[in-house]
C-alpha positions as CSV (number, residue, x, y, z in Angstrom):
1,M,16.1,-15.7,7.2
2,R,15.3,-14.7,3.6
3,I,12.2,-12.6,2.7
4,L,10.9,-11.9,-0.8
5,V,9.1,-8.6,-1.1
6,T,7.2,-8.0,-4.3
7,G,6.6,-4.5,-5.7
8,A,9.2,-3.1,-3.3
9,A,10.5,-0.4,-5.7
10,G,7.2,1.3,-5.0
11,F,6.0,3.5,-2.1
12,I,5.0,1.1,0.6
13,G,7.3,-1.7,-0.3
14,S,10.4,0.4,-0.4
15,Q,9.6,1.8,3.1
16,Y,9.2,-1.8,4.3
17,V,12.5,-2.9,2.8
18,R,14.5,0.2,3.8
19,T,13.3,-0.3,7.4
20,M,14.2,-4.0,7.4
21,I,17.7,-3.4,5.8
22,E,18.3,-0.7,8.4
23,G,17.5,-3.2,11.2
24,G,14.2,-1.6,12.2
25,Y,12.3,-4.8,12.8
26,P,13.4,-6.7,15.9
27,G,14.5,-10.3,15.1
28,Y,15.0,-9.4,11.4
29,A,18.1,-7.2,11.6
30,E,20.1,-9.8,9.7
31,A,17.5,-10.9,7.3
32,D,18.3,-11.1,3.6
33,V,15.8,-9.4,1.3
34,T,15.0,-10.1,-2.3
35,V,13.0,-7.4,-4.1
36,L,10.9,-8.4,-7.1
37,D,9.6,-5.5,-9.1
38,A,8.7,-4.9,-12.7
39,L,9.7,-1.2,-12.5
40,T,6.6,0.1,-14.2
41,Y,5.9,3.8,-14.1
42,A,5.2,3.7,-10.3
43,G,8.4,1.8,-9.4
44,N,11.7,3.5,-8.9
45,R,15.0,1.7,-8.2
46,G,16.1,4.9,-6.5
47,N,13.6,4.2,-3.7
48,L,15.9,1.4,-2.5
49,P,19.6,1.3,-1.4
50,S,21.8,1.0,-4.5
51,I,24.1,-1.6,-3.0
52,H,23.7,-3.6,0.2
53,P,25.1,-7.0,1.1
54,R,21.6,-8.2,2.4
55,L,19.6,-6.9,-0.6
56,R,19.1,-8.5,-3.9
57,F,17.1,-6.8,-6.7
58,V,15.3,-8.8,-9.4
59,R,13.4,-7.2,-12.2
60,G,10.4,-9.3,-13.1
61,D,6.7,-9.6,-13.4
62,V,4.7,-11.3,-10.6
63,T,2.5,-12.9,-13.2
64,D,5.5,-14.9,-14.6
65,L,5.0,-18.3,-12.8
66,P,8.1,-20.0,-14.3
67,M,10.3,-17.1,-13.1
68,L,8.7,-17.3,-9.6
69,L,9.3,-21.0,-9.4
70,D,13.0,-20.4,-10.0
71,L,13.1,-17.4,-7.6
72,L,11.1,-18.6,-4.5
73,P,13.1,-21.6,-3.3
74,G,15.1,-20.9,-0.2
75,H,12.9,-18.0,0.9
76,D,11.2,-18.2,4.3
77,A,8.4,-15.8,3.5
78,V,6.8,-13.6,0.9
79,V,5.4,-10.1,1.5
80,H,3.2,-9.5,-1.6
81,L,2.7,-5.8,-2.3
82,A,3.0,-5.7,-6.1
83,A,-0.1,-4.1,-7.5
84,E,-1.6,-1.6,-9.9
85,S,-3.1,0.8,-7.4
86,H,-4.4,4.0,-8.8
87,V,-8.2,4.2,-9.0
88,D,-8.3,6.8,-11.8
89,R,-6.1,4.6,-14.0
90,S,-8.3,1.5,-13.3
91,I,-11.3,3.3,-14.7
92,E,-9.5,3.7,-18.0
93,S,-7.7,0.4,-18.1
94,G,-9.3,-2.1,-15.9
95,A,-7.8,-5.1,-17.6
96,D,-4.2,-4.2,-16.4
97,F,-5.5,-4.2,-12.9
98,V,-7.1,-7.6,-13.1
99,H,-4.0,-9.1,-14.8
100,T,-1.6,-7.9,-12.1
101,N,-3.7,-7.8,-9.0
102,V,-5.6,-11.1,-9.5
103,G,-3.3,-13.0,-11.8
104,G,-0.2,-11.9,-10.1
105,T,-1.5,-12.8,-6.6
106,Q,-2.6,-16.2,-7.9
107,A,0.9,-16.8,-9.4
108,I,2.7,-15.8,-6.2
109,L,0.5,-18.1,-4.1
110,E,0.8,-21.0,-6.5
111,A,4.6,-20.6,-6.5
112,A,4.7,-20.5,-2.7
113,V,2.7,-23.8,-2.6
114,R,4.9,-25.5,-5.1
115,T,8.2,-24.4,-3.7
116,G,7.3,-24.8,0.0
117,V,7.5,-21.2,1.1
118,P,5.9,-21.4,4.6
119,K,4.4,-17.9,5.0
120,V,2.8,-15.3,2.7
121,V,1.4,-11.9,3.7
122,Y,-0.9,-10.4,1.1
123,V,-1.3,-6.6,1.4
124,S,-4.7,-5.4,0.4
125,T,-6.8,-2.3,0.9
126,D,-9.9,-1.0,2.7
127,E,-11.4,-0.2,-0.7
128,V,-12.5,-3.8,-1.0
129,Y,-15.3,-3.0,1.4
130,G,-16.8,-0.2,-0.8
131,S,-18.2,2.8,1.0
132,I,-19.6,3.1,4.5
133,D,-22.0,5.9,5.6
134,E,-21.3,5.6,9.3
135,G,-19.4,3.3,11.7
136,S,-16.4,1.2,10.7
137,W,-15.7,-2.0,8.8
138,T,-14.6,-5.1,10.7
139,E,-12.8,-7.9,9.0
140,E,-16.1,-9.8,8.7
141,W,-17.7,-7.1,6.6
142,P,-18.9,-8.3,3.1
143,L,-16.7,-7.2,0.2
144,A,-18.5,-4.7,-2.0
145,P,-15.8,-2.9,-4.2
146,N,-16.9,0.0,-6.4
147,S,-13.9,0.6,-8.7
148,P,-12.0,-1.8,-11.0
149,Y,-9.0,-1.3,-8.7
150,A,-10.9,-2.2,-5.6
151,A,-12.6,-5.2,-7.4
152,S,-9.2,-6.5,-8.5
153,K,-7.8,-6.3,-5.0
154,A,-10.9,-8.0,-3.6
155,G,-10.2,-10.8,-6.2
156,G,-6.7,-11.1,-4.8
157,D,-8.2,-11.4,-1.3
158,L,-10.5,-14.2,-2.4
159,I,-7.7,-16.0,-4.2
160,A,-5.6,-15.8,-1.0
161,R,-8.5,-17.3,1.0
162,A,-8.9,-20.1,-1.5
163,Y,-5.2,-21.0,-1.3
164,Y,-5.4,-21.1,2.5
165,R,-8.6,-23.3,2.4
166,T,-7.6,-25.5,-0.5
167,H,-3.8,-25.9,0.0
168,G,-3.4,-25.1,3.7
169,L,-1.0,-22.2,2.8
170,D,-0.1,-20.0,5.7
171,V,-1.3,-16.7,4.1
172,S,-2.6,-13.7,6.0
173,I,-4.2,-10.6,4.5
174,T,-3.9,-7.0,5.6
175,R,-6.3,-4.3,4.6
176,C,-5.0,-0.8,5.2
177,S,-6.4,2.7,5.0
178,N,-5.0,5.4,2.8
179,N,-1.2,5.7,3.2
180,Y,0.9,8.8,3.0
181,G,4.6,9.7,3.5
182,P,7.8,10.1,1.6
183,Y,8.6,8.5,-1.8
184,Q,4.9,8.2,-2.8
185,H,4.2,8.6,-6.5
186,R,2.8,12.0,-7.5
187,E,-0.4,10.5,-8.9
188,K,-1.8,10.0,-5.4
189,L,-3.7,12.9,-3.7
190,I,-1.2,14.1,-1.0
191,P,2.0,14.1,-3.1
192,H,0.1,15.4,-6.1
193,F,-1.2,18.3,-4.2
194,I,2.1,19.0,-2.5
195,T,4.2,19.1,-5.7
196,K,1.7,21.3,-7.4
197,L,1.2,23.7,-4.6
198,L,4.9,24.1,-4.1
199,K,5.1,25.2,-7.7
200,G,2.2,27.6,-7.3
201,E,0.0,25.5,-9.6
202,P,-3.7,24.8,-9.1
203,V,-4.9,21.5,-7.6
204,P,-8.0,19.5,-8.6
205,L,-10.5,18.6,-5.9
206,Y,-13.2,16.1,-6.9
207,G,-16.8,17.0,-6.4
208,D,-17.5,19.2,-3.3
209,G,-14.4,17.8,-1.5
210,S,-16.6,16.0,1.2
211,N,-15.3,12.5,0.6
212,V,-13.8,11.1,3.8
213,R,-10.6,9.0,3.9
214,E,-8.8,7.5,6.9
215,W,-5.0,8.3,6.8
216,L,-2.1,6.2,7.9
217,H,1.6,7.0,7.8
218,V,3.4,4.5,5.7
219,S,5.9,3.6,8.4
220,D,3.1,2.7,10.8
221,H,1.5,0.5,8.1
222,C,4.8,-1.3,7.5
223,R,5.2,-2.0,11.2
224,A,1.8,-3.6,11.0
225,I,2.8,-5.7,8.0
226,Q,5.8,-6.9,9.9
227,M,3.7,-7.8,12.9
228,V,1.4,-9.9,10.7
229,L,4.4,-11.6,9.1
230,Q,5.8,-12.6,12.5
231,S,2.6,-13.4,14.4
232,G,-0.5,-13.2,12.1
233,R,-2.7,-16.3,12.0
234,A,-3.0,-18.3,8.9
235,G,-6.2,-17.5,6.9
236,E,-6.9,-14.4,8.9
237,V,-7.6,-10.8,7.7
238,Y,-6.2,-7.8,9.7
239,N,-7.5,-4.3,9.2
240,V,-4.8,-1.6,9.6
241,G,-6.4,1.8,10.2
242,G,-5.0,5.2,11.0
243,G,-7.9,6.6,12.9
244,N,-7.4,10.0,11.2
245,H,-10.6,10.7,9.3
246,R,-10.4,13.8,7.1
247,T,-12.5,15.1,4.1
248,N,-10.5,15.7,1.0
249,K,-11.2,19.4,1.4
250,Q,-9.6,19.3,4.9
251,I,-6.6,17.6,3.4
252,A,-6.4,20.2,0.7
253,D,-6.7,23.1,3.2
254,A,-4.0,21.6,5.4
255,L,-1.6,21.2,2.5
256,V,-2.2,24.8,1.3
257,E,-1.2,26.0,4.7
258,L,1.9,23.7,5.0
259,C,3.0,24.7,1.5
260,G,2.5,28.4,2.1
261,A,0.2,28.4,-1.0
262,D,-2.7,30.6,-2.0
263,P,-6.1,28.9,-1.1
264,S,-7.5,30.0,-4.5
265,L,-5.3,27.3,-6.0
266,I,-7.9,24.7,-4.9
267,K,-10.1,24.1,-8.0
268,Y,-13.2,22.0,-7.8
269,V,-13.6,19.6,-10.7
270,Q,-16.1,17.0,-11.9
271,D,-16.4,14.1,-9.5
272,R,-14.8,10.8,-10.3
273,K,-17.0,7.9,-11.5
274,G,-18.1,5.6,-8.7
275,H,-16.3,7.8,-6.1
276,D,-16.7,6.2,-2.7
277,Q,-17.9,8.7,-0.1
278,R,-16.4,7.4,3.1
279,Y,-13.9,4.8,4.4
280,S,-13.4,3.8,8.0
281,L,-11.7,0.7,9.5
282,D,-12.2,-1.0,12.8
283,D,-8.7,-2.3,13.5
284,S,-9.2,-3.5,17.0
285,K,-8.3,-7.0,16.0
286,I,-4.7,-6.3,15.1
287,R,-4.4,-4.0,18.1
288,E,-5.7,-6.6,20.5
289,E,-4.1,-9.7,18.9
290,L,-0.7,-8.4,17.8
291,G,-0.2,-5.2,19.9
292,Y,-0.3,-2.8,17.0
293,E,-0.5,0.9,17.7
294,Q,-0.1,4.0,15.5
295,L,3.0,6.0,16.4
296,I,3.0,9.0,14.1
297,P,0.3,11.6,14.8
298,F,-1.3,12.8,11.6
299,E,-0.4,16.5,11.8
300,Q,3.2,15.6,12.5
301,G,3.4,13.1,9.7
302,L,1.7,15.4,7.2
303,A,4.1,18.2,8.0
304,S,7.2,15.9,7.7
305,T,5.8,14.6,4.4
306,V,5.6,18.1,3.0
307,A,9.1,18.9,4.2
308,W,10.4,15.7,2.5
309,Y,9.0,16.7,-0.9
310,R,10.3,20.3,-0.4
311,E,13.8,19.0,0.5
312,N,13.9,16.2,-2.1
313,W,12.6,18.1,-5.1
314,G,15.2,16.7,-7.5
315,F,14.3,13.1,-6.4
316,S,10.6,13.6,-6.5
317,S,10.8,15.1,-10.0
318,F,11.6,11.7,-11.3
319,Y,7.9,10.8,-10.8
């Protein structure tokens, strides 16, 4: 068994690969893993084992179709995680997000079709749905992205659907809620706040802090990805939620307490353009079809995440 994982020097991908290499996914304990990563600012080779007999690292761009056509033959599946993923950056440089998230996804799918790779899992986001005032999104909900990042991921979703419908490619899509956990780049809310609060520095909270996000530990998300790889149906979308809805102010308050910081370090700043108010996923489909369940309670996962950044300060400073 050979699996290609794109973007696996990043946060979610590296968690997925480390777990697979360590034998954490039943039936895949002996799988060989190829990591493809461009090592942009958000990728860190140190997130992965330096040397392992079942791990091969390739530095490359997912938009490079000739390279992909050379690399993919012999692989049994692709887990496609490579993406530009920070909303704030997408507001300033949307073209980079379209290039990687739409163009890169198309190149991966085209290469899979041409080289006969039988299975692709495309990892997307709940942000493609936009914002929801109440209730939760099902997989049938219309896509209504509000940021260039979310729009570029929605574009990738539609490209994946097209390759299933046009070419019969066995591709499944996952849409996850906000992830957190160790090794996450410090541009994201939770690690950004942790690393600043541990240094006694102020943290910026957009608007009035009332925006609601649903939080999912990265290891739970990666188990869901693996379930979809093994048993997900071709052409289907699977929401992966955490069930942990918190306002950004509640997250900030919890992190202040866990870091032993002064509450006055929370500073309200001008709200972000097009800031979605609330996200919420209905993930009953993946629970009922594939047996997914969340294993890490949010309070436990958040505390362990703070502890990881505290104990790995030298490593996290590379970001």
